[in-house]
BADREN-499778 format. One record per residue (C-alpha): residue number from 1; residue in one letter; x, y, z. Coordinates in Angstrom, 1 decimal, decimal comma, padded with zeros to 4 digits, m for minus. Layout:
<sites>
<site n="NUM" res="A" X="X" Y="Y" Z="Z"/>
...
</sites>
This chain:
<sites>
<site n="1" res="X" X="035,3" Y="m004,9" Z="m040,9"/>
<site n="2" res="X" X="032,7" Y="m002,4" Z="m039,5"/>
<site n="3" res="X" X="034,0" Y="m001,3" Z="m035,6"/>
<site n="4" res="X" X="031,7" Y="000,5" Z="m034,8"/>
<site n="5" res="X" X="029,7" Y="m000,3" Z="m031,3"/>
<site n="6" res="X" X="026,2" Y="m002,3" Z="m032,5"/>
<site n="7" res="X" X="023,0" Y="000,5" Z="m032,0"/>
<site n="8" res="X" X="020,4" Y="m000,8" Z="m029,4"/>
<site n="9" res="X" X="017,8" Y="m001,1" Z="m032,2"/>
<site n="10" res="X" X="020,1" Y="m003,9" Z="m033,8"/>
<site n="11" res="X" X="020,8" Y="m005,6" Z="m030,4"/>
<site n="12" res="X" X="017,2" Y="m005,4" Z="m029,4"/>
<site n="13" res="X" X="016,5" Y="m007,5" Z="m033,0"/>
<site n="14" res="X" X="019,3" Y="m009,9" Z="m032,3"/>
<site n="15" res="X" X="017,8" Y="m010,3" Z="m028,5"/>
<site n="16" res="X" X="014,2" Y="m011,0" Z="m029,9"/>
<site n="17" res="X" X="016,2" Y="m013,9" Z="m032,0"/>
<site n="18" res="X" X="017,6" Y="m015,1" Z="m028,5"/>
<site n="19" res="X" X="021,2" Y="m013,7" Z="m029,0"/>
<site n="20" res="X" X="023,2" Y="m013,9" Z="m025,5"/>
<site n="21" res="X" X="025,8" Y="m012,0" Z="m027,1"/>
<site n="22" res="X" X="023,4" Y="m008,7" Z="m027,7"/>
<site n="23" res="X" X="022,0" Y="m009,2" Z="m024,5"/>
<site n="24" res="X" X="025,3" Y="m009,4" Z="m023,0"/>
<site n="25" res="X" X="026,1" Y="m006,3" Z="m024,6"/>
<site n="26" res="X" X="022,9" Y="m004,1" Z="m023,5"/>
<site n="27" res="X" X="023,4" Y="m005,7" Z="m020,1"/>
<site n="28" res="X" X="026,8" Y="m004,1" Z="m019,7"/>
<site n="29" res="X" X="025,7" Y="m000,8" Z="m021,6"/>
<site n="30" res="X" X="023,2" Y="000,2" Z="m019,1"/>
<site n="31" res="X" X="023,6" Y="m002,2" Z="m015,8"/>
<site n="32" res="X" X="025,1" Y="000,8" Z="m014,1"/>
<site n="33" res="X" X="023,0" Y="003,4" Z="m015,6"/>
<site n="34" res="X" X="020,4" Y="001,5" Z="m014,3"/>
<site n="35" res="X" X="021,6" Y="001,0" Z="m010,9"/>
<site n="36" res="X" X="022,2" Y="004,7" Z="m010,5"/>
<site n="37" res="X" X="019,0" Y="005,5" Z="m011,6"/>
<site n="38" res="X" X="017,2" Y="003,7" Z="m008,7"/>
<site n="39" res="X" X="019,9" Y="004,3" Z="m006,5"/>
<site n="40" res="X" X="018,7" Y="007,8" Z="m006,9"/>
<site n="41" res="X" X="015,4" Y="006,6" Z="m005,4"/>
<site n="42" res="X" X="015,9" Y="004,0" Z="m002,5"/>
<site n="43" res="X" X="019,2" Y="004,4" Z="m001,5"/>
<site n="44" res="X" X="019,8" Y="000,6" Z="m001,2"/>
<site n="45" res="X" X="022,5" Y="m001,4" Z="m003,0"/>
<site n="46" res="X" X="021,1" Y="m004,9" Z="m002,3"/>
<site n="47" res="X" X="017,5" Y="m003,3" Z="m003,4"/>
<site n="48" res="X" X="019,3" Y="m001,8" Z="m006,6"/>
<site n="49" res="X" X="020,9" Y="m004,9" Z="m007,6"/>
<site n="50" res="X" X="018,0" Y="m006,9" Z="m007,2"/>
<site n="51" res="X" X="015,6" Y="m004,0" Z="m009,3"/>
<site n="52" res="X" X="018,1" Y="m003,9" Z="m011,9"/>
<site n="53" res="X" X="018,6" Y="m007,6" Z="m012,5"/>
<site n="54" res="X" X="014,9" Y="m008,2" Z="m012,5"/>
<site n="55" res="X" X="014,6" Y="m005,7" Z="m015,4"/>
<site n="56" res="X" X="016,9" Y="m007,4" Z="m017,4"/>
<site n="57" res="X" X="015,4" Y="m010,9" Z="m016,5"/>
<site n="58" res="X" X="012,4" Y="m009,2" Z="m017,8"/>
<site n="59" res="X" X="013,9" Y="m008,3" Z="m021,1"/>
<site n="60" res="X" X="015,4" Y="m011,9" Z="m021,3"/>
<site n="61" res="X" X="012,1" Y="m013,7" Z="m021,0"/>
<site n="62" res="X" X="009,8" Y="m011,4" Z="m022,9"/>
<site n="63" res="X" X="012,3" Y="m010,6" Z="m025,7"/>
<site n="64" res="X" X="010,2" Y="m012,5" Z="m028,1"/>
<site n="65" res="X" X="007,0" Y="m009,9" Z="m027,6"/>
<site n="66" res="X" X="008,9" Y="m006,7" Z="m026,8"/>
<site n="67" res="X" X="008,4" Y="m003,4" Z="m029,2"/>
<site n="68" res="X" X="010,8" Y="m001,3" Z="m028,1"/>
<site n="69" res="X" X="010,9" Y="002,2" Z="m029,4"/>
<site n="70" res="X" X="013,9" Y="003,8" Z="m027,7"/>
<site n="71" res="X" X="015,2" Y="001,4" Z="m025,6"/>
<site n="72" res="X" X="017,0" Y="003,7" Z="m023,1"/>
<site n="73" res="X" X="013,6" Y="005,4" Z="m022,1"/>
<site n="74" res="X" X="012,1" Y="001,7" Z="m021,6"/>
<site n="75" res="X" X="014,9" Y="000,5" Z="m019,2"/>
<site n="76" res="X" X="014,9" Y="003,6" Z="m017,3"/>
<site n="77" res="X" X="011,4" Y="003,6" Z="m016,9"/>
<site n="78" res="X" X="011,1" Y="000,2" Z="m016,1"/>
<site n="79" res="X" X="013,4" Y="000,8" Z="m013,3"/>
<site n="80" res="X" X="011,4" Y="003,6" Z="m012,2"/>
<site n="81" res="X" X="008,4" Y="001,4" Z="m012,4"/>
<site n="82" res="X" X="010,0" Y="m001,6" Z="m010,8"/>
<site n="83" res="X" X="011,5" Y="000,1" Z="m007,9"/>
<site n="84" res="X" X="008,4" Y="002,2" Z="m006,8"/>
<site n="85" res="X" X="006,8" Y="m001,1" Z="m006,9"/>
<site n="86" res="X" X="009,6" Y="m002,5" Z="m004,6"/>
<site n="87" res="X" X="009,0" Y="000,3" Z="m002,3"/>
<site n="88" res="X" X="005,0" Y="000,1" Z="m002,1"/>
<site n="89" res="X" X="005,6" Y="m003,5" Z="m001,6"/>
<site n="90" res="X" X="008,1" Y="m002,5" Z="001,5"/>
<site n="91" res="X" X="005,4" Y="m000,5" Z="003,0"/>
<site n="92" res="X" X="003,1" Y="m003,2" Z="002,7"/>
<site n="93" res="X" X="004,4" Y="m006,1" Z="004,6"/>
<site n="94" res="X" X="007,5" Y="m004,4" Z="007,0"/>
<site n="95" res="X" X="010,3" Y="m007,5" Z="007,5"/>
<site n="96" res="X" X="012,4" Y="m007,1" Z="010,4"/>
<site n="97" res="X" X="015,1" Y="m009,5" Z="010,9"/>
<site n="98" res="X" X="016,2" Y="m010,5" Z="014,4"/>
<site n="99" res="X" X="018,8" Y="m012,7" Z="015,9"/>
<site n="100" res="X" X="016,8" Y="m014,1" Z="018,7"/>
<site n="101" res="X" X="013,3" Y="m014,7" Z="018,9"/>
<site n="102" res="X" X="013,6" Y="m012,4" Z="022,5"/>
<site n="103" res="X" X="014,2" Y="m009,0" Z="020,4"/>
<site n="104" res="X" X="010,9" Y="m009,6" Z="018,6"/>
<site n="105" res="X" X="008,4" Y="m006,6" Z="020,0"/>
<site n="106" res="X" X="005,5" Y="m008,2" Z="018,0"/>
<site n="107" res="X" X="004,1" Y="m011,5" Z="017,2"/>
<site n="108" res="X" X="002,7" Y="m012,5" Z="014,2"/>
<site n="109" res="X" X="m001,0" Y="m012,5" Z="013,9"/>
<site n="110" res="X" X="m003,7" Y="m014,3" Z="011,6"/>
<site n="111" res="X" X="m005,4" Y="m011,5" Z="009,6"/>
<site n="112" res="X" X="m008,4" Y="m013,6" Z="009,2"/>
<site n="113" res="X" X="m008,7" Y="m013,5" Z="013,1"/>
<site n="114" res="X" X="m008,3" Y="m009,8" Z="013,1"/>
<site n="115" res="X" X="m011,0" Y="m009,3" Z="010,5"/>
<site n="116" res="X" X="m013,8" Y="m011,9" Z="012,6"/>
<site n="117" res="X" X="m012,6" Y="m009,6" Z="015,8"/>
<site n="118" res="X" X="m013,1" Y="m006,3" Z="013,7"/>
<site n="119" res="X" X="m016,5" Y="m007,6" Z="012,2"/>
<site n="120" res="X" X="m017,3" Y="m008,8" Z="016,3"/>
<site n="121" res="X" X="m016,4" Y="m005,3" Z="017,6"/>
<site n="122" res="X" X="m018,4" Y="m003,8" Z="014,8"/>
<site n="123" res="X" X="m021,5" Y="m005,9" Z="015,7"/>
<site n="124" res="X" X="m021,2" Y="m004,6" Z="019,2"/>
<site n="125" res="X" X="m021,0" Y="m001,1" Z="018,6"/>
<site n="126" res="X" X="m023,8" Y="m001,2" Z="016,4"/>
<site n="127" res="X" X="m025,6" Y="m003,3" Z="019,0"/>
<site n="128" res="X" X="m025,2" Y="000,3" Z="021,2"/>
<site n="129" res="X" X="m026,1" Y="002,2" Z="018,9"/>
<site n="130" res="X" X="m029,5" Y="000,2" Z="018,4"/>
<site n="131" res="X" X="m029,7" Y="000,8" Z="022,2"/>
<site n="132" res="X" X="m030,1" Y="004,8" Z="021,3"/>
<site n="133" res="X" X="m033,6" Y="006,3" Z="021,4"/>
<site n="134" res="X" X="m034,6" Y="006,5" Z="017,9"/>
<site n="135" res="X" X="m033,8" Y="010,0" Z="017,2"/>
<site n="136" res="X" X="m030,6" Y="010,0" Z="019,1"/>
<site n="137" res="X" X="m029,4" Y="007,4" Z="016,9"/>
<site n="138" res="X" X="m030,7" Y="009,2" Z="013,6"/>
<site n="139" res="X" X="m028,9" Y="012,0" Z="014,4"/>
<site n="140" res="X" X="m025,9" Y="009,9" Z="015,3"/>
<site n="141" res="X" X="m025,8" Y="008,0" Z="012,2"/>
<site n="142" res="X" X="m026,3" Y="011,0" Z="010,2"/>
<site n="143" res="X" X="m023,1" Y="012,2" Z="011,6"/>
<site n="144" res="X" X="m021,1" Y="009,6" Z="011,8"/>
<site n="145" res="X" X="m021,7" Y="007,1" Z="009,1"/>
<site n="146" res="X" X="m023,2" Y="009,7" Z="006,3"/>
<site n="147" res="X" X="m020,5" Y="012,5" Z="007,3"/>
<site n="148" res="X" X="m023,1" Y="015,3" Z="007,7"/>
<site n="149" res="X" X="m022,5" Y="018,3" Z="009,5"/>
<site n="150" res="X" X="m024,4" Y="019,5" Z="012,4"/>
<site n="151" res="X" X="m026,3" Y="022,3" Z="010,4"/>
<site n="152" res="X" X="m026,7" Y="019,6" Z="007,7"/>
<site n="153" res="X" X="m028,6" Y="017,0" Z="010,0"/>
<site n="154" res="X" X="m030,8" Y="020,3" Z="011,4"/>
<site n="155" res="X" X="m031,8" Y="021,3" Z="008,4"/>
<site n="156" res="X" X="m032,6" Y="017,6" Z="007,1"/>
<site n="157" res="X" X="m035,0" Y="016,7" Z="010,3"/>
<site n="158" res="X" X="m036,3" Y="020,4" Z="011,0"/>
<site n="159" res="X" X="m035,2" Y="020,8" Z="014,2"/>
<site n="160" res="X" X="m032,2" Y="023,0" Z="015,6"/>
<site n="161" res="X" X="m028,5" Y="023,0" Z="015,5"/>
<site n="162" res="X" X="m028,6" Y="023,2" Z="019,5"/>
<site n="163" res="X" X="m030,8" Y="019,7" Z="019,3"/>
<site n="164" res="X" X="m028,4" Y="017,9" Z="017,0"/>
<site n="165" res="X" X="m025,1" Y="018,9" Z="019,3"/>
<site n="166" res="X" X="m027,3" Y="017,5" Z="022,9"/>
<site n="167" res="X" X="m028,6" Y="014,5" Z="021,0"/>
<site n="168" res="X" X="m024,7" Y="013,9" Z="019,7"/>
<site n="169" res="X" X="m023,4" Y="014,3" Z="022,8"/>
<site n="170" res="X" X="m026,1" Y="011,8" Z="025,0"/>
<site n="171" res="X" X="m025,0" Y="009,2" Z="022,0"/>
<site n="172" res="X" X="m021,3" Y="009,7" Z="022,3"/>
<site n="173" res="X" X="m021,8" Y="009,3" Z="026,5"/>
<site n="174" res="X" X="m023,5" Y="006,0" Z="025,9"/>
<site n="175" res="X" X="m021,1" Y="004,9" Z="023,6"/>
<site n="176" res="X" X="m018,2" Y="005,9" Z="025,7"/>
<site n="177" res="X" X="m019,9" Y="004,2" Z="028,9"/>
<site n="178" res="X" X="m020,8" Y="000,9" Z="026,7"/>
<site n="179" res="X" X="m017,6" Y="000,4" Z="025,0"/>
<site n="180" res="X" X="m015,3" Y="001,1" Z="028,3"/>
<site n="181" res="X" X="m014,3" Y="m002,2" Z="028,8"/>
<site n="182" res="X" X="m013,7" Y="m002,8" Z="025,5"/>
<site n="183" res="X" X="m011,3" Y="000,2" Z="024,9"/>
<site n="184" res="X" X="m009,1" Y="m001,5" Z="027,6"/>
<site n="185" res="X" X="m009,1" Y="m004,5" Z="025,8"/>
<site n="186" res="X" X="m007,8" Y="m003,1" Z="023,1"/>
<site n="187" res="X" X="m005,3" Y="m001,2" Z="024,8"/>
<site n="188" res="X" X="m004,1" Y="m004,0" Z="025,7"/>
<site n="189" res="X" X="m004,3" Y="m006,3" Z="022,8"/>
<site n="190" res="X" X="m002,3" Y="m003,7" Z="020,7"/>
<site n="191" res="X" X="000,3" Y="m003,1" Z="023,9"/>
</sites>
């Protein structure tokens, strides 16, 4: 009887055929290694366990279609991929748990509502920009929308740099005065 441990390749062949014992051997052989490599990145034991179990769950679900050259390399790379994807998603939607409603600092908002408010604000700003004299509006648009430097604007419009600076100062003053009420409203919304 052969007492040598089965190779990863032979276990993968058996796994492709649905052999649960082969899966359990691979799980036992690599669980701790994966857990440790994930823990180095995220330092959260719960997340580490979830990531490692997800990797093995995916391995079992995709067993028939997987073609793996080096099993250890595959699952280590898979662990890195899973943990980075988890961290990316965690940054996107931070979740805080509170025991009571009084502890909640921010109220959930409707993203569609925020998009509508953003568009309305953008339209109002564009309306105030349209109120500027033609040359002032043109200089402001080149500076703030097209991101040209004052020198580039002066060269393009064949005017002095000082004229560009004066027109930008005028445009920004006009917008500050025009949007004063909106800035107070925005501060109240975000506080």
